[in-house]
N, C-alpha and C positions, 0 to 999 in steps of 0.2 A: 140289355143288362138285367140280371136277376136282382131286382130292387129289394126283395125280401132278404136275400143274403147280404146285399150291399149295406143294409141297415145295421148289420152286425159288424161290418168292417169299418164303418165310420165312427170316429170318437164323438162323444158328447161335446157340445159347444157351450161355453160359458158366455153369458151376456156381458160384454166388456164395454166400458165407457169409450166413446170415440175420441180420437186425437184432433183437436181443433187446428186447422191449417194456420201457418204463419209465413211471413216473408222476412228474409234476411238480406241486408244490403252487404254485398261482398266488396272486397278491396277495389275491384274494378268499377264499382258503382252498379253492377248488374244486380237484379233482384232474384234471389233464390227462393222459390216457393216450396215449402216443405208440407206435404199433406199425406194423409192416410189413404190407401187404396184398398179396394175389395179384391177378392180372389179372381173375379172375372177378367181383370187386366193382366193376370200372370202370363199368358202366352206372349203378350207384348214385351213384358219385362225379360222373359227368357231369351228373346231375340237380341237384346242388348247385352245379356250376360254371356252368351255363347262365345264371342270373340275373346273374352278375358280368359277362357279356359285354356288358351294356347300360350299364355304369357307367364313365364317363370319368374320374371322380375317382381320382387317384393311379394312373392307368393300369391300373385293374382290367380294363378291356375287353381290352387287348392281352395281358395276363397270362392272363386267363380263356380267351381264344380259343386262345392257344398251348398252354396246359395241357390244354385240351379235346382239341386235335389230337394232342398227345403221348401222352396216356393212351389215346385211341382207337387210335393207331398201335401202342401196346403191346398193347392188347386184341386187335387184328387181326393180331398177329404181324408188324408192319412196322417195329418199332424193336428194335435189338439191345441186350441187356443193360441194360434199364431197370429201375428199382425205384421204389416209391412208399411213402411213409410218411404216415400220417394222425394227426390229433389229435382226440380225443373227450373230451367232458365229459358224464358220465352217459349215454354212448351217442351223444350228439349230435355230429355232425361239425362241427368248428370250424376245421379247416385241413387243407391238403394240400400236400405237397412231392413233387417227383419229380426224378430224376437218372439218370445211367447210367454204366456202366463203359466208358469209351472204350478203355482198354487195361488190362492188369494194374497199370500204374503210375499212370495218369492217369484221374481222374474228371471228368465233364462235368456240372456243375450245371445243371439246367433251370429249374424255377420253384418259387416259394413263394407260396401263396395262403392268407391268413388271412380267414376268414369272420367270426369274432368279433374285434372290434377293441378296443384299449385294454388288453389283458392280456399283450402281448408274445408272443402265440401264434405269429406269424410268425417272430419271432426264435428262439423255442424250437425250432420245427420245422426252421428252417434249421440251427441248431446240431446238432440230431439227425442231419440229413442229412450234415453234415460229419463227425460222429462215426462214422457208418456207413462213409463213404468211407475215413477214416484208420484207425480202430481195428478195424473188423470186415472190411472188404475189403482192409485193409492197403496202401492206395495211397500213393504218394509225394506227390502234390498233386492239388488239385481246381481246375479252370478255371471261372471265374465271370464273368458280365457282368450289368449292371444295366439295367433298363428304366424305372426311376422314381427320383426324388430320394430317396424313402424307402429304396429298395433300396440305392442308392449309400451313403447314410449308415450303414445297418445292416450292410452287408457290407464294402464297401471301406474305409470309415473306421473302423468299430468294430473290425474285425479287423486293420487295418493291412495289407491285402492288397498283394501285389507285382504291379506292372504287367508284362504279358507282351507280346512282339511277336506279330504275326499276328492271327488272328481266332478268336473263340469259334465253336463249332458253330452257335449261334443267330444269328450275324452281329452287327450292331449296334455298340455302343460298344467301347472298348478292353477287352480281356480282362484279368482279374486272377487271381492264383493264391493259394490257401491251401496252404502247404507243411506238412509234418509238424511242422517246428519252430514255425511260426506257430500251428498248431492247439494244440499242447501248451502254448505260452506263453499262450494265451487260454482254455484249457479251464476252469480253475477259476473264471474270471470269467463265462464265457458259456454253458457247457454244464451244464445242470441235470438233476435227475431221480434217482430211486431204483429199484433193482432188487433182488429181483423185485417185480413188480406184485402187490399184494394180490389173492388169488383172487377176492374179491367184485367188485373193480374190473374185473379182466380178464374175468370172466364177463359183466358188463354190456356191456363194449366189444365183445366177440366175438359176443354174442347178436344184435345188430342195429346197423347203422349208420343212425342216425336222421338224416333230412334235414329241416331247417327249411323252412317254406313260402317261396315266392319273395318274398313281401312281407316276411317276417321276415328273410330273408337281406339284402335291400336295406336294411332298417332297421338291421341290425347294422353294415353297411358305411357307410351314409350318415348314420345318426342321425336319420332322418326316414322316415315311411311314404310313400315315393313309388315307383311301379312303374317309371317310365322317367325317366332323367335326361337333360335336353337339354344 
C-alpha cells in the first residue's frame, strides 16, 4: 500500500467520547448487552449482515446492503467519525446500529439492523444510539430518515420526531430530527438498561462475537427456514 497517498484518502478522526456498555433485561428474561465496538471487528459483523441482503421482507435487503457498505467504509477508513454499537445475548450477535458525528452539534443516524425479531432489540439499539449522540457525544440533535414502515413507526411516530427541511445524508425520504428536548422527554419511556454491566456478562460479550449460521439468521428474520426469499 502506498501509505503516503493513503494518508490523503483517509479522513481526519475526531476524538469522540466512548459509549459505556449497558445490559437490558428483555421480556424473555435474557440479558441484552449493548456495547460499542472498534473497527477491527467489522469483518465479523459483515458475516452476520450478508444473509440479510437477500431478504426483501421489511426492506432488510436495502438496510443490509447499506449497513454493509457503511461498516466497510469505516473499516477501510473512508467514513468520517462513524461509530457502531452491537447487541449480544450470551455472546450471540442479535443486532447492529451505526451512526456518525456529522459535526460537534449534529449527529447523522445511519442504520439499525435487528437479527433477532420480536424482542424490541432494534428499538433498544436505536435508543442506545440516540443515548450516545445526546448524552455522551453531547450533541444538540440527530438527523434521522426511515427506509421501512417499521422504521417510520418506531422512530418518527414513537419519538414524535420533528420534520426538517433539506435532505438526510442517506438521501431518500424527508429527514426528521431528535432534539435534546425530545430525547429527554422520551428517555424514561424508551431508553432502558443498567450500568455497570455485571462482570460475568461483559466477559462473555467481549470474549467472542458469536455469529449465527446463515440459515439461523434467515429463520430469525423470516420465521421459517428458507435460504432465499423470492
